[in-house]
DRENZA-463238 format. One record per atom (N, C-alpha, C, CB): residue number from 1; residue in three letters; atom name; x, y, z. Coordinates in steps of 0.1 Angstrom, whole numbers, plus 5000, padded with zeros to 4 digits. Glycine has a CB too. Layout:
BEGIN
<lofi nr="NUM" rest="ala" atom="CA" east="X" north="Y" up="Z"/>
...
***
This chain:
BEGIN
<lofi nr="1" rest="unk" atom="N" east="4829" north="4797" up="4964"/>
<lofi nr="1" rest="unk" atom="CA" east="4841" north="4801" up="4971"/>
<lofi nr="1" rest="unk" atom="C" east="4848" north="4813" up="4965"/>
<lofi nr="1" rest="unk" atom="CB" east="4851" north="4789" up="4972"/>
<lofi nr="2" rest="unk" atom="N" east="4852" north="4822" up="4972"/>
<lofi nr="2" rest="unk" atom="CA" east="4858" north="4835" up="4967"/>
<lofi nr="2" rest="unk" atom="C" east="4873" north="4832" up="4963"/>
<lofi nr="2" rest="unk" atom="CB" east="4858" north="4846" up="4978"/>
<lofi nr="3" rest="unk" atom="N" east="4876" north="4836" up="4951"/>
<lofi nr="3" rest="unk" atom="CA" east="4890" north="4834" up="4946"/>
<lofi nr="3" rest="unk" atom="C" east="4898" north="4846" up="4950"/>
<lofi nr="3" rest="unk" atom="CB" east="4890" north="4832" up="4931"/>
<lofi nr="4" rest="unk" atom="N" east="4906" north="4845" up="4961"/>
<lofi nr="4" rest="unk" atom="CA" east="4913" north="4857" up="4966"/>
<lofi nr="4" rest="unk" atom="C" east="4923" north="4862" up="4957"/>
<lofi nr="4" rest="unk" atom="CB" east="4920" north="4853" up="4979"/>
<lofi nr="5" rest="unk" atom="N" east="4929" north="4853" up="4949"/>
<lofi nr="5" rest="unk" atom="CA" east="4939" north="4858" up="4939"/>
<lofi nr="5" rest="unk" atom="C" east="4933" north="4867" up="4929"/>
<lofi nr="5" rest="unk" atom="CB" east="4946" north="4846" up="4932"/>
<lofi nr="6" rest="unk" atom="N" east="4921" north="4864" up="4923"/>
<lofi nr="6" rest="unk" atom="CA" east="4914" north="4872" up="4914"/>
<lofi nr="6" rest="unk" atom="C" east="4910" north="4885" up="4920"/>
<lofi nr="6" rest="unk" atom="CB" east="4902" north="4865" up="4907"/>
<lofi nr="7" rest="unk" atom="N" east="4905" north="4884" up="4933"/>
<lofi nr="7" rest="unk" atom="CA" east="4900" north="4896" up="4940"/>
<lofi nr="7" rest="unk" atom="C" east="4912" north="4905" up="4942"/>
<lofi nr="7" rest="unk" atom="CB" east="4894" north="4892" up="4953"/>
<lofi nr="8" rest="unk" atom="N" east="4923" north="4900" up="4946"/>
<lofi nr="8" rest="unk" atom="CA" east="4935" north="4908" up="4949"/>
<lofi nr="8" rest="unk" atom="C" east="4940" north="4915" up="4936"/>
<lofi nr="8" rest="unk" atom="CB" east="4947" north="4899" up="4954"/>
<lofi nr="9" rest="unk" atom="N" east="4939" north="4908" up="4925"/>
<lofi nr="9" rest="unk" atom="CA" east="4943" north="4914" up="4912"/>
<lofi nr="9" rest="unk" atom="C" east="4934" north="4925" up="4908"/>
<lofi nr="9" rest="unk" atom="CB" east="4944" north="4903" up="4901"/>
<lofi nr="10" rest="unk" atom="N" east="4921" north="4923" up="4910"/>
<lofi nr="10" rest="unk" atom="CA" east="4911" north="4933" up="4906"/>
<lofi nr="10" rest="unk" atom="C" east="4913" north="4946" up="4915"/>
<lofi nr="10" rest="unk" atom="CB" east="4897" north="4928" up="4909"/>
<lofi nr="11" rest="unk" atom="N" east="4916" north="4944" up="4927"/>
<lofi nr="11" rest="unk" atom="CA" east="4918" north="4956" up="4936"/>
<lofi nr="11" rest="unk" atom="C" east="4931" north="4963" up="4931"/>
<lofi nr="11" rest="unk" atom="CB" east="4919" north="4952" up="4951"/>
<lofi nr="12" rest="unk" atom="N" east="4941" north="4955" up="4928"/>
<lofi nr="12" rest="unk" atom="CA" east="4954" north="4960" up="4924"/>
<lofi nr="12" rest="unk" atom="C" east="4952" north="4968" up="4911"/>
<lofi nr="12" rest="unk" atom="CB" east="4964" north="4949" up="4922"/>
<lofi nr="13" rest="unk" atom="N" east="4944" north="4963" up="4902"/>
<lofi nr="13" rest="unk" atom="CA" east="4942" north="4970" up="4889"/>
<lofi nr="13" rest="unk" atom="C" east="4935" north="4983" up="4892"/>
<lofi nr="13" rest="unk" atom="CB" east="4933" north="4961" up="4880"/>
<lofi nr="14" rest="unk" atom="N" east="4925" north="4983" up="4901"/>
<lofi nr="14" rest="unk" atom="CA" east="4918" north="4995" up="4904"/>
<lofi nr="14" rest="unk" atom="C" east="4927" north="5006" up="4910"/>
<lofi nr="14" rest="unk" atom="CB" east="4906" north="4992" up="4914"/>
<lofi nr="15" rest="unk" atom="N" east="4935" north="5002" up="4920"/>
<lofi nr="15" rest="unk" atom="CA" east="4945" north="5011" up="4926"/>
<lofi nr="15" rest="unk" atom="C" east="4955" north="5016" up="4916"/>
<lofi nr="15" rest="unk" atom="CB" east="4952" north="5004" up="4937"/>
<lofi nr="16" rest="unk" atom="N" east="4960" north="5007" up="4907"/>
<lofi nr="16" rest="unk" atom="CA" east="4969" north="5011" up="4897"/>
<lofi nr="16" rest="unk" atom="C" east="4963" north="5022" up="4888"/>
<lofi nr="16" rest="unk" atom="CB" east="4974" north="4999" up="4889"/>
<lofi nr="17" rest="unk" atom="N" east="4951" north="5020" up="4884"/>
<lofi nr="17" rest="unk" atom="CA" east="4944" north="5030" up="4875"/>
<lofi nr="17" rest="unk" atom="C" east="4942" north="5044" up="4882"/>
<lofi nr="17" rest="unk" atom="CB" east="4931" north="5025" up="4870"/>
<lofi nr="18" rest="unk" atom="N" east="4942" north="5044" up="4895"/>
<lofi nr="18" rest="unk" atom="CA" east="4940" north="5056" up="4902"/>
<lofi nr="18" rest="unk" atom="C" east="4953" north="5062" up="4909"/>
<lofi nr="18" rest="unk" atom="CB" east="4930" north="5055" up="4913"/>
<lofi nr="19" rest="unk" atom="N" east="4964" north="5056" up="4906"/>
<lofi nr="19" rest="unk" atom="CA" east="4977" north="5059" up="4913"/>
<lofi nr="19" rest="unk" atom="C" east="4982" north="5073" up="4911"/>
<lofi nr="19" rest="unk" atom="CB" east="4987" north="5049" up="4909"/>
<lofi nr="20" rest="unk" atom="N" east="4978" north="5079" up="4900"/>
<lofi nr="20" rest="unk" atom="CA" east="4983" north="5093" up="4898"/>
<lofi nr="20" rest="unk" atom="C" east="4976" north="5104" up="4905"/>
<lofi nr="20" rest="unk" atom="CB" east="4982" north="5096" up="4883"/>
<lofi nr="21" rest="unk" atom="N" east="4966" north="5100" up="4913"/>
<lofi nr="21" rest="unk" atom="CA" east="4959" north="5109" up="4922"/>
<lofi nr="21" rest="unk" atom="C" east="4968" north="5115" up="4933"/>
<lofi nr="21" rest="unk" atom="CB" east="4946" north="5103" up="4928"/>
<lofi nr="22" rest="unk" atom="N" east="4968" north="5127" up="4935"/>
<lofi nr="22" rest="unk" atom="CA" east="4976" north="5133" up="4945"/>
<lofi nr="22" rest="unk" atom="C" east="4967" north="5138" up="4957"/>
<lofi nr="22" rest="unk" atom="CB" east="4984" north="5146" up="4940"/>
<lofi nr="23" rest="unk" atom="N" east="4971" north="5134" up="4969"/>
<lofi nr="23" rest="unk" atom="CA" east="4964" north="5138" up="4981"/>
<lofi nr="23" rest="unk" atom="C" east="4973" north="5148" up="4989"/>
<lofi nr="23" rest="unk" atom="CB" east="4960" north="5126" up="4989"/>
<lofi nr="24" rest="unk" atom="N" east="4968" north="5160" up="4991"/>
<lofi nr="24" rest="unk" atom="CA" east="4975" north="5170" up="4999"/>
<lofi nr="24" rest="unk" atom="C" east="4990" north="5171" up="4994"/>
<lofi nr="24" rest="unk" atom="CB" east="4975" north="5167" up="5014"/>
<lofi nr="25" rest="unk" atom="N" east="4991" north="5172" up="4981"/>
<lofi nr="25" rest="unk" atom="CA" east="5005" north="5174" up="4975"/>
<lofi nr="25" rest="unk" atom="C" east="5014" north="5162" up="4978"/>
<lofi nr="25" rest="unk" atom="CB" east="5011" north="5186" up="4980"/>
<lofi nr="26" rest="unk" atom="N" east="5009" north="5151" up="4981"/>
<lofi nr="26" rest="unk" atom="CA" east="5017" north="5139" up="4984"/>
<lofi nr="26" rest="unk" atom="C" east="5013" north="5128" up="4974"/>
<lofi nr="26" rest="unk" atom="CB" east="5015" north="5134" up="4999"/>
<lofi nr="27" rest="unk" atom="N" east="5023" north="5122" up="4967"/>
<lofi nr="27" rest="unk" atom="CA" east="5020" north="5112" up="4958"/>
<lofi nr="27" rest="unk" atom="C" east="5020" north="5098" up="4965"/>
<lofi nr="27" rest="unk" atom="CB" east="5030" north="5112" up="4946"/>
<lofi nr="28" rest="unk" atom="N" east="5011" north="5089" up="4960"/>
<lofi nr="28" rest="unk" atom="CA" east="5011" north="5076" up="4965"/>
<lofi nr="28" rest="unk" atom="C" east="5024" north="5069" up="4961"/>
<lofi nr="28" rest="unk" atom="CB" east="4998" north="5068" up="4960"/>
<lofi nr="29" rest="unk" atom="N" east="5030" north="5061" up="4970"/>
<lofi nr="29" rest="unk" atom="CA" east="5043" north="5055" up="4967"/>
<lofi nr="29" rest="unk" atom="C" east="5041" north="5039" up="4968"/>
<lofi nr="29" rest="unk" atom="CB" east="5053" north="5059" up="4977"/>
<lofi nr="30" rest="unk" atom="N" east="5050" north="5032" up="4961"/>
<lofi nr="30" rest="unk" atom="CA" east="5049" north="5018" up="4961"/>
<lofi nr="30" rest="unk" atom="C" east="5059" north="5013" up="4971"/>
<lofi nr="30" rest="unk" atom="CB" east="5053" north="5012" up="4947"/>
<lofi nr="31" rest="unk" atom="N" east="5055" north="5003" up="4979"/>
<lofi nr="31" rest="unk" atom="CA" east="5064" north="4997" up="4989"/>
<lofi nr="31" rest="unk" atom="C" east="5062" north="4982" up="4990"/>
<lofi nr="31" rest="unk" atom="CB" east="5061" north="5003" up="5003"/>
<lofi nr="32" rest="unk" atom="N" east="5070" north="4975" up="4997"/>
<lofi nr="32" rest="unk" atom="CA" east="5069" north="4961" up="4999"/>
<lofi nr="32" rest="unk" atom="C" east="5068" north="4958" up="5014"/>
<lofi nr="32" rest="unk" atom="CB" east="5082" north="4953" up="4993"/>
<lofi nr="33" rest="unk" atom="N" east="5058" north="4950" up="5018"/>
<lofi nr="33" rest="unk" atom="CA" east="5056" north="4946" up="5032"/>
<lofi nr="33" rest="unk" atom="C" east="5067" north="4936" up="5036"/>
<lofi nr="33" rest="unk" atom="CB" east="5042" north="4939" up="5034"/>
<lofi nr="34" rest="unk" atom="N" east="5073" north="4939" up="5048"/>
<lofi nr="34" rest="unk" atom="CA" east="5084" north="4931" up="5053"/>
<lofi nr="34" rest="unk" atom="C" east="5084" north="4931" up="5068"/>
<lofi nr="34" rest="unk" atom="CB" east="5097" north="4936" up="5047"/>
<lofi nr="35" rest="unk" atom="N" east="5080" north="4920" up="5074"/>
<lofi nr="35" rest="unk" atom="CA" east="5081" north="4919" up="5088"/>
<lofi nr="35" rest="unk" atom="C" east="5074" north="4929" up="5097"/>
<lofi nr="35" rest="unk" atom="CB" east="5095" north="4918" up="5092"/>
<lofi nr="36" rest="unk" atom="N" east="5062" north="4933" up="5093"/>
<lofi nr="36" rest="unk" atom="CA" east="5055" north="4943" up="5101"/>
<lofi nr="36" rest="unk" atom="C" east="5058" north="4958" up="5097"/>
<lofi nr="36" rest="unk" atom="CB" east="5058" north="4941" up="5115"/>
<lofi nr="37" rest="unk" atom="N" east="5066" north="4959" up="5087"/>
<lofi nr="37" rest="unk" atom="CA" east="5070" north="4973" up="5082"/>
<lofi nr="37" rest="unk" atom="C" east="5067" north="4973" up="5067"/>
<lofi nr="37" rest="unk" atom="CB" east="5084" north="4976" up="5085"/>
<lofi nr="38" rest="unk" atom="N" east="5068" north="4985" up="5061"/>
<lofi nr="38" rest="unk" atom="CA" east="5068" north="4987" up="5047"/>
<lofi nr="38" rest="unk" atom="C" east="5081" north="4993" up="5042"/>
<lofi nr="38" rest="unk" atom="CB" east="5055" north="4995" up="5042"/>
<lofi nr="39" rest="unk" atom="N" east="5087" north="4987" up="5032"/>
<lofi nr="39" rest="unk" atom="CA" east="5100" north="4992" up="5027"/>
<lofi nr="39" rest="unk" atom="C" east="5096" north="5000" up="5014"/>
<lofi nr="39" rest="unk" atom="CB" east="5110" north="4981" up="5024"/>
<lofi nr="40" rest="unk" atom="N" east="5099" north="5013" up="5015"/>
<lofi nr="40" rest="unk" atom="CA" east="5097" north="5023" up="5004"/>
<lofi nr="40" rest="unk" atom="C" east="5110" north="5029" up="5000"/>
<lofi nr="40" rest="unk" atom="CB" east="5086" north="5033" up="5007"/>
<lofi nr="41" rest="unk" atom="N" east="5116" north="5025" up="4989"/>
<lofi nr="41" rest="unk" atom="CA" east="5129" north="5029" up="4986"/>
<lofi nr="41" rest="unk" atom="C" east="5139" north="5025" up="4996"/>
<lofi nr="41" rest="unk" atom="CB" east="5129" north="5045" up="4984"/>
<lofi nr="42" rest="unk" atom="N" east="5146" north="5034" up="5002"/>
<lofi nr="42" rest="unk" atom="CA" east="5155" north="5031" up="5013"/>
<lofi nr="42" rest="unk" atom="C" east="5150" north="5033" up="5027"/>
<lofi nr="42" rest="unk" atom="CB" east="5168" north="5039" up="5011"/>
<lofi nr="43" rest="unk" atom="N" east="5137" north="5036" up="5028"/>
<lofi nr="43" rest="unk" atom="CA" east="5130" north="5038" up="5041"/>
<lofi nr="43" rest="unk" atom="C" east="5123" north="5026" up="5045"/>
<lofi nr="43" rest="unk" atom="CB" east="5121" north="5050" up="5040"/>
<lofi nr="44" rest="unk" atom="N" east="5123" north="5023" up="5058"/>
<lofi nr="44" rest="unk" atom="CA" east="5116" north="5012" up="5064"/>
<lofi nr="44" rest="unk" atom="C" east="5107" north="5018" up="5075"/>
<lofi nr="44" rest="unk" atom="CB" east="5125" north="5001" up="5071"/>
<lofi nr="45" rest="unk" atom="N" east="5093" north="5017" up="5072"/>
<lofi nr="45" rest="unk" atom="CA" east="5084" north="5024" up="5081"/>
<lofi nr="45" rest="unk" atom="C" east="5073" north="5014" up="5086"/>
<lofi nr="45" rest="unk" atom="CB" east="5077" north="5035" up="5073"/>
<lofi nr="46" rest="unk" atom="N" east="5069" north="5016" up="5099"/>
<lofi nr="46" rest="unk" atom="CA" east="5057" north="5009" up="5103"/>
<lofi nr="46" rest="unk" atom="C" east="5045" north="5013" up="5095"/>
<lofi nr="46" rest="unk" atom="CB" east="5054" north="5011" up="5119"/>
<lofi nr="47" rest="unk" atom="N" east="5035" north="5005" up="5095"/>
<lofi nr="47" rest="unk" atom="CA" east="5023" north="5008" up="5086"/>
<lofi nr="47" rest="unk" atom="C" east="5010" north="5006" up="5093"/>
<lofi nr="47" rest="unk" atom="CB" east="5024" north="5000" up="5073"/>
<lofi nr="48" rest="unk" atom="N" east="5000" north="5012" up="5088"/>
<lofi nr="48" rest="unk" atom="CA" east="4986" north="5009" up="5092"/>
<lofi nr="48" rest="unk" atom="C" east="4978" north="5008" up="5079"/>
<lofi nr="48" rest="unk" atom="CB" east="4980" north="5021" up="5101"/>
<lofi nr="49" rest="unk" atom="N" east="4967" north="5002" up="5078"/>
<lofi nr="49" rest="unk" atom="CA" east="4959" north="5000" up="5066"/>
<lofi nr="49" rest="unk" atom="C" east="4948" north="5010" up="5066"/>
<lofi nr="49" rest="unk" atom="CB" east="4955" north="4986" up="5064"/>
<lofi nr="50" rest="unk" atom="N" east="4945" north="5017" up="5055"/>
<lofi nr="50" rest="unk" atom="CA" east="4934" north="5026" up="5055"/>
<lofi nr="50" rest="unk" atom="C" east="4921" north="5019" up="5051"/>
<lofi nr="50" rest="unk" atom="CB" east="4937" north="5037" up="5044"/>
<lofi nr="51" rest="unk" atom="N" east="4922" north="5007" up="5045"/>
<lofi nr="51" rest="unk" atom="CA" east="4911" north="4999" up="5041"/>
<lofi nr="51" rest="unk" atom="C" east="4913" north="4985" up="5046"/>
<lofi nr="51" rest="unk" atom="CB" east="4909" north="5000" up="5026"/>
<lofi nr="52" rest="unk" atom="N" east="4902" north="4977" up="5046"/>
<lofi nr="52" rest="unk" atom="CA" east="4903" north="4963" up="5050"/>
<lofi nr="52" rest="unk" atom="C" east="4906" north="4955" up="5038"/>
<lofi nr="52" rest="unk" atom="CB" east="4889" north="4959" up="5056"/>
<lofi nr="53" rest="unk" atom="N" east="4920" north="4952" up="5036"/>
<lofi nr="53" rest="unk" atom="CA" east="4925" north="4944" up="5025"/>
<lofi nr="53" rest="unk" atom="C" east="4934" north="4934" up="5030"/>
<lofi nr="53" rest="unk" atom="CB" east="4932" north="4954" up="5015"/>
<lofi nr="54" rest="unk" atom="N" east="4936" north="4924" up="5022"/>
<lofi nr="54" rest="unk" atom="CA" east="4945" north="4913" up="5026"/>
<lofi nr="54" rest="unk" atom="C" east="4959" north="4915" up="5019"/>
<lofi nr="54" rest="unk" atom="CB" east="4939" north="4899" up="5022"/>
<lofi nr="55" rest="unk" atom="N" east="4969" north="4915" up="5027"/>
<lofi nr="55" rest="unk" atom="CA" east="4983" north="4915" up="5021"/>
<lofi nr="55" rest="unk" atom="C" east="4992" north="4908" up="5031"/>
<lofi nr="55" rest="unk" atom="CB" east="4988" north="4929" up="5018"/>
<lofi nr="56" rest="unk" atom="N" east="5003" north="4903" up="5027"/>
<lofi nr="56" rest="unk" atom="CA" east="5012" north="4896" up="5035"/>
<lofi nr="56" rest="unk" atom="C" east="5027" north="4900" up="5032"/>
<lofi nr="56" rest="unk" atom="CB" east="5011" north="4880" up="5033"/>
<lofi nr="57" rest="unk" atom="N" east="5036" north="4895" up="5040"/>
<lofi nr="57" rest="unk" atom="CA" east="5050" north="4898" up="5038"/>
<lofi nr="57" rest="unk" atom="C" east="5054" north="4895" up="5023"/>
<lofi nr="57" rest="unk" atom="CB" east="5059" north="4890" up="5047"/>
<lofi nr="58" rest="unk" atom="N" east="5061" north="4904" up="5017"/>
<lofi nr="58" rest="unk" atom="CA" east="5065" north="4902" up="5004"/>
<lofi nr="58" rest="unk" atom="C" east="5056" north="4908" up="4993"/>
<lofi nr="58" rest="unk" atom="CB" east="5067" north="4888" up="5001"/>
<lofi nr="59" rest="unk" atom="N" east="5044" north="4912" up="4997"/>
<lofi nr="59" rest="unk" atom="CA" east="5035" north="4918" up="4988"/>
<lofi nr="59" rest="unk" atom="C" east="5038" north="4932" up="4986"/>
<lofi nr="59" rest="unk" atom="CB" east="5020" north="4917" up="4994"/>
<lofi nr="60" rest="unk" atom="N" east="5036" north="4937" up="4973"/>
<lofi nr="60" rest="unk" atom="CA" east="5038" north="4951" up="4970"/>
<lofi nr="60" rest="unk" atom="C" east="5025" north="4958" up="4973"/>
<lofi nr="60" rest="unk" atom="CB" east="5041" north="4953" up="4955"/>
<lofi nr="61" rest="unk" atom="N" east="5026" north="4970" up="4979"/>
<lofi nr="61" rest="unk" atom="CA" east="5014" north="4978" up="4983"/>
<lofi nr="61" rest="unk" atom="C" east="5016" north="4992" up="4979"/>
<lofi nr="61" rest="unk" atom="CB" east="5011" north="4976" up="4998"/>
<lofi nr="62" rest="unk" atom="N" east="5005" north="5000" up="4978"/>
<lofi nr="62" rest="unk" atom="CA" east="5005" north="5014" up="4976"/>
<lofi nr="62" rest="unk" atom="C" east="5003" north="5021" up="4989"/>
<lofi nr="62" rest="unk" atom="CB" east="4994" north="5018" up="4965"/>
<lofi nr="63" rest="unk" atom="N" east="5011" north="5031" up="4992"/>
<lofi nr="63" rest="unk" atom="CA" east="5011" north="5038" up="5005"/>
<lofi nr="63" rest="unk" atom="C" east="5012" north="5053" up="5003"/>
<lofi nr="63" rest="unk" atom="CB" east="5023" north="5033" up="5013"/>
<lofi nr="64" rest="unk" atom="N" east="5006" north="5059" up="5013"/>
<lofi nr="64" rest="unk" atom="CA" east="5008" north="5074" up="5016"/>
<lofi nr="64" rest="unk" atom="C" east="5017" north="5075" up="5028"/>
<lofi nr="64" rest="unk" atom="CB" east="4994" north="5082" up="5017"/>
<lofi nr="65" rest="unk" atom="N" east="5026" north="5084" up="5028"/>
<lofi nr="65" rest="unk" atom="CA" east="5034" north="5086" up="5040"/>
<lofi nr="65" rest="unk" atom="C" east="5027" north="5096" up="5049"/>
<lofi nr="65" rest="unk" atom="CB" east="5049" north="5091" up="5036"/>
<lofi nr="66" rest="unk" atom="N" east="5026" north="5093" up="5062"/>
<lofi nr="66" rest="unk" atom="CA" east="5019" north="5103" up="5071"/>
<lofi nr="66" rest="unk" atom="C" east="5027" north="5104" up="5084"/>
<lofi nr="66" rest="unk" atom="CB" east="5005" north="5098" up="5074"/>
<lofi nr="67" rest="unk" atom="N" east="5022" north="5111" up="5093"/>
<lofi nr="67" rest="unk" atom="CA" east="5028" north="5113" up="5107"/>
<lofi nr="67" rest="unk" atom="C" east="5042" north="5119" up="5105"/>
<lofi nr="67" rest="unk" atom="CB" east="5028" north="5100" up="5114"/>
<lofi nr="68" rest="unk" atom="N" east="5043" north="5129" up="5097"/>
<lofi nr="68" rest="unk" atom="CA" east="5056" north="5136" up="5095"/>
<lofi nr="68" rest="unk" atom="C" east="5067" north="5127" up="5090"/>
<lofi nr="68" rest="unk" atom="CB" east="5061" north="5141" up="5109"/>
<lofi nr="69" rest="unk" atom="N" east="5063" north="5117" up="5081"/>
<lofi nr="69" rest="unk" atom="CA" east="5072" north="5108" up="5075"/>
<lofi nr="69" rest="unk" atom="C" east="5076" north="5096" up="5084"/>
<lofi nr="69" rest="unk" atom="CB" east="5084" north="5115" up="5072"/>
<lofi nr="70" rest="unk" atom="N" east="5068" north="5093" up="5095"/>
<lofi nr="70" rest="unk" atom="CA" east="5072" north="5082" up="5104"/>
<lofi nr="70" rest="unk" atom="C" east="5062" north="5070" up="5102"/>
<lofi nr="70" rest="unk" atom="CB" east="5071" north="5087" up="5118"/>
<lofi nr="71" rest="unk" atom="N" east="5052" north="5071" up="5094"/>
<lofi nr="71" rest="unk" atom="CA" east="5042" north="5060" up="5092"/>
<lofi nr="71" rest="unk" atom="C" east="5038" north="5059" up="5078"/>
<lofi nr="71" rest="unk" atom="CB" east="5030" north="5062" up="5102"/>
<lofi nr="72" rest="unk" atom="N" east="5036" north="5047" up="5073"/>
<lofi nr="72" rest="unk" atom="CA" east="5031" north="5044" up="5060"/>
<lofi nr="72" rest="unk" atom="C" east="5016" north="5040" up="5062"/>
<lofi nr="72" rest="unk" atom="CB" east="5039" north="5033" up="5052"/>
<lofi nr="73" rest="unk" atom="N" east="5007" north="5046" up="5054"/>
<lofi nr="73" rest="unk" atom="CA" east="4993" north="5042" up="5054"/>
<lofi nr="73" rest="unk" atom="C" east="4991" north="5034" up="5041"/>
<lofi nr="73" rest="unk" atom="CB" east="4984" north="5054" up="5055"/>
<lofi nr="74" rest="unk" atom="N" east="4988" north="5021" up="5042"/>
<lofi nr="74" rest="unk" atom="CA" east="4985" north="5013" up="5030"/>
<lofi nr="74" rest="unk" atom="C" east="4971" north="5016" up="5025"/>
<lofi nr="74" rest="unk" atom="CB" east="4987" north="4998" up="5034"/>
<lofi nr="75" rest="unk" atom="N" east="4971" north="5020" up="5012"/>
<lofi nr="75" rest="unk" atom="CA" east="4958" north="5024" up="5006"/>
<lofi nr="75" rest="unk" atom="C" east="4954" north="5014" up="4995"/>
<lofi nr="75" rest="unk" atom="CB" east="4959" north="5038" up="5000"/>
<lofi nr="76" rest="unk" atom="N" east="4962" north="5004" up="4992"/>
<lofi nr="76" rest="unk" atom="CA" east="4959" north="4994" up="4982"/>
<lofi nr="76" rest="unk" atom="C" east="4970" north="4984" up="4979"/>
<lofi nr="76" rest="unk" atom="CB" east="4955" north="5001" up="4969"/>
<lofi nr="77" rest="unk" atom="N" east="4967" north="4974" up="4972"/>
<lofi nr="77" rest="unk" atom="CA" east="4977" north="4964" up="4969"/>
<lofi nr="77" rest="unk" atom="C" east="4979" north="4963" up="4954"/>
<lofi nr="77" rest="unk" atom="CB" east="4972" north="4950" up="4973"/>
***
């Protein structure tokens, strides 16, 4: 049986170690999933996931802001 908690932690560690990477002059930002949106600082944005990962309301995720600042792209947990 797959231990999702350990898998989630391993992915989180991998993302954390790569968090300083910049994509098109845009830094990856930390947000919290809340009711179908991601809260990043004082912004609440709809999101899409760039990879097939599991996360739920209340989870912290790493995001890139896209679509002219109107969408968060979740790139890791």
